[in-house]
C-alpha positions as CSV (number, residue, x, y, z in Angstrom):
1,X,-8.2,8.7,3.9
2,X,-9.6,6.9,0.9
3,X,-10.6,3.2,0.6
4,X,-11.7,1.5,-2.6
5,X,-12.2,-2.1,-3.5
6,X,-10.3,-3.9,-6.3
7,X,-12.5,-5.5,-9.0
8,X,-11.7,-9.1,-9.5
9,X,-9.7,-9.3,-6.3
10,X,-9.7,-13.1,-6.2
11,X,-8.1,-13.4,-9.6
12,X,-5.6,-10.6,-8.8
13,X,-4.8,-12.2,-5.4
14,X,-4.1,-15.6,-7.0
15,X,-1.8,-14.2,-9.7
16,X,0.1,-11.8,-7.4
17,X,0.7,-14.5,-4.7
18,X,2.0,-16.8,-7.4
19,X,4.5,-14.1,-8.6
20,X,5.5,-13.3,-5.0
21,X,6.5,-17.0,-4.5
22,X,9.2,-16.4,-7.1
23,X,10.9,-13.8,-4.9
24,X,13.6,-15.1,-2.6
25,X,12.7,-15.1,1.1
26,X,14.1,-11.9,2.6
27,X,13.3,-11.3,6.2
28,X,13.1,-7.9,7.8
29,X,14.3,-7.9,11.4
30,X,15.3,-4.4,12.7
31,X,14.2,-2.0,15.4
32,X,10.5,-2.8,16.1
33,X,10.0,-4.7,12.9
34,X,9.9,-8.5,12.3
35,X,8.5,-9.4,8.9
36,X,8.9,-12.9,7.5
37,X,8.9,-12.1,3.8
38,X,9.3,-8.8,2.0
39,X,11.2,-7.5,-1.0
40,X,11.8,-4.1,0.6
41,X,15.5,-4.6,1.0
42,X,16.1,-6.2,-2.4
43,X,18.0,-4.1,-4.9
44,X,15.8,-1.6,-6.7
45,X,16.7,-3.1,-10.1
46,X,15.5,-6.6,-9.0
47,X,12.7,-7.6,-11.4
48,X,9.4,-7.6,-9.6
49,X,6.8,-9.2,-12.0
50,X,4.1,-8.9,-9.4
51,X,4.4,-5.1,-9.5
52,X,3.9,-4.9,-13.3
53,X,0.7,-6.9,-12.8
54,X,-0.4,-4.9,-9.7
55,X,0.2,-1.5,-11.5
56,X,-2.0,-2.6,-14.4
57,X,-4.9,-2.9,-11.9
58,X,-4.0,0.0,-9.8
59,X,-4.2,2.6,-12.6
60,X,-8.0,2.9,-12.6
61,X,-8.0,3.6,-8.8
62,X,-5.3,6.2,-9.2
63,X,-7.1,7.9,-12.0
64,X,-10.1,8.3,-9.7
65,X,-7.9,10.0,-7.2
66,X,-6.5,12.3,-10.0
67,X,-10.0,13.6,-10.5
68,X,-10.5,14.1,-6.8
69,X,-7.2,16.0,-6.6
70,X,-7.8,17.9,-9.8
71,X,-4.6,16.3,-11.1
72,X,-3.5,15.0,-14.5
73,X,-0.6,13.0,-13.3
74,X,0.4,10.6,-10.6
75,X,3.5,8.6,-9.9
76,X,4.7,5.8,-7.7
77,X,7.9,6.6,-5.8
78,X,8.4,3.1,-4.3
79,X,6.5,-0.1,-3.7
80,X,7.0,-3.4,-2.0
81,X,5.2,-6.4,-0.5
82,X,5.2,-7.7,3.1
83,X,3.9,-11.0,4.4
84,X,3.2,-11.2,8.1
85,X,3.1,-14.6,9.7
86,X,2.3,-15.3,13.4
87,X,4.4,-13.1,15.6
88,X,5.4,-10.6,12.9
89,X,5.0,-6.9,13.5
90,X,5.8,-3.6,11.8
91,X,6.3,-0.7,14.3
92,X,5.2,2.9,14.2
93,X,6.5,4.7,11.1
94,X,5.5,7.1,8.3
95,X,6.5,7.6,4.7
96,X,8.1,11.1,4.3
97,X,9.2,10.7,0.7
98,X,5.8,11.2,-1.0
99,X,2.4,12.9,-0.5
100,X,0.5,9.7,0.0
101,X,1.0,6.2,1.1
102,X,-1.0,3.2,0.0
103,X,-1.8,-0.3,1.2
104,X,-3.4,-3.0,-0.9
105,X,-4.8,-5.7,1.4
106,X,-4.0,-8.8,-0.7
107,X,-4.6,-11.2,2.2
108,X,-6.4,-10.0,5.3
109,X,-7.6,-12.9,7.4
110,X,-9.2,-10.7,10.0
111,X,-10.3,-7.0,10.0
112,X,-8.5,-6.5,13.3
113,X,-5.2,-6.8,11.2
114,X,-5.8,-3.6,9.2
115,X,-3.4,-0.7,9.5
116,X,-3.5,1.1,12.9
117,X,-3.0,4.9,13.1
118,X,-1.2,6.6,16.0
119,X,-3.8,9.5,15.9
120,X,-6.6,7.0,16.5
121,X,-8.1,7.2,13.0
122,X,-10.3,4.2,12.3
123,X,-10.6,2.5,9.0
124,X,-13.1,-0.1,7.8
125,X,-11.0,-2.0,5.2
126,X,-11.3,-5.6,4.1
127,X,-9.3,-8.0,2.0
128,X,-9.2,-6.7,-1.6
129,X,-9.4,-3.0,-0.5
130,X,-6.8,-0.4,-1.2
131,X,-6.2,2.3,1.4
132,X,-4.6,5.6,0.5
133,X,-3.6,8.1,3.3
134,X,-1.3,11.1,3.9
135,X,2.2,9.8,4.1
136,X,3.0,11.8,7.2
137,X,0.5,9.9,9.3
138,X,2.2,7.5,11.7
139,X,0.9,4.0,11.4
140,X,1.8,0.4,12.0
141,X,0.9,-3.2,11.5
142,X,0.1,-4.7,14.8
143,X,1.6,-8.0,15.9
144,X,0.0,-10.9,14.0
145,X,-1.4,-13.2,16.7
146,X,-3.2,-15.5,14.3
147,X,-1.9,-18.6,12.5
148,X,-2.9,-17.0,9.2
149,X,-0.8,-14.9,6.9
150,X,-1.4,-11.3,6.1
151,X,0.0,-10.0,2.8
152,X,0.0,-6.3,1.7
153,X,1.5,-4.4,-1.2
154,X,2.6,-1.0,0.2
155,X,3.5,2.0,-2.0
156,X,4.3,5.7,-1.9
157,X,2.8,8.0,-4.5
158,X,2.4,11.6,-5.4
159,X,0.1,13.7,-7.5
160,X,0.7,16.8,-9.6
161,X,-2.0,19.0,-8.1
162,X,-1.6,21.8,-10.6
163,X,-3.1,21.2,-14.0
164,X,-3.2,24.8,-15.3
165,X,-6.8,25.4,-14.2
166,X,-7.6,27.5,-11.2
167,X,-10.5,26.3,-9.1
168,X,-11.7,29.9,-8.8
169,X,-11.9,33.0,-11.0
170,X,-8.8,35.2,-10.9
171,X,-9.6,38.8,-9.9
172,X,-8.3,41.6,-12.1
């Protein structure tokens, strides 16, 4: 797992929250999930201005991961925001459509509200951090018991791990 902080988080937060306000309230309420506001179920062609802004700041973080993975390319498969108010919860799930999943903690009123992993993996994330982890790992957002909102931008991404250079010398 990889955690990195966004530079200028306060400015990014203010701008993205303003753009999220433009998106109609769409509640998620199925199975183990109860999320007050998310664009997850809006049509894929719905214009999401906050994502254009988010991607412009995400690029430097993803390029760092490209170096780590010896990759020249990365791509986002899907992304969405979720706002959790008191009583909201997102049950155990994984993201099978990509190599990695990501969470940007846009609003995180308490560190106890970070992503929880079924395998017991512990993370030390704070508001303004981005967390990247293998998409197969089961995780959840525990029930929000506070009177404060938690907002995340979640996304699925993949990297091309072959760039034409072998990390070892080929034997003849």
